[in-house]
C-alpha positions in Angstrom: 147.2 67.5 100.7 145.0 70.5 101.5 144.5 73.4 99.1 144.7 76.9 100.7 143.4 80.1 99.1 145.1 83.4 99.4 144.4 87.0 98.5 147.1 89.4 97.6 146.7 92.8 99.6 148.6 94.7 96.9 146.9 93.7 93.6 143.8 91.9 95.1 144.6 88.7 93.0 143.0 85.4 94.4 145.1 82.3 94.1 145.3 78.8 95.7 148.2 76.7 96.7 148.5 73.0 97.7 150.6 72.7 100.9 151.4 69.8 103.2 150.0 70.4 106.7 153.5 70.3 108.0 154.7 73.3 105.8 151.5 75.4 106.0 152.3 78.5 108.0 156.0 78.3 107.8 156.5 81.0 105.2 154.2 83.4 103.3 153.7 82.5 99.6 154.3 85.1 96.9 151.6 86.3 94.7 151.9 84.8 91.2 150.8 87.9 89.6 152.8 90.6 91.2 155.3 88.6 93.3 154.3 90.5 96.6 154.5 88.6 99.8 151.8 90.9 101.3 149.1 88.2 101.2 146.4 86.8 103.5 144.8 83.5 103.8 141.1 83.4 102.7 139.0 81.2 104.8 136.9 78.8 102.6 134.5 76.0 103.3 135.7 72.4 102.9 134.4 68.9 103.0 135.9 65.7 104.2 135.5 62.5 102.1 136.0 59.2 103.8 135.9 55.6 102.6 133.5 54.5 105.4 129.9 54.3 104.7 127.4 55.6 107.2 
């Protein structure tokens, strides 16, 4: 499952959350520090690991 990073726009706390692809975007997560739902997703780099050798 992918991990998404969020920033609270009220208290500026950065937090991450593991969400299934099917559930991502359905509802805005609450900030674990201040409980605000005024958050934005932070775009982060990612890598893909496969079991196939090049």
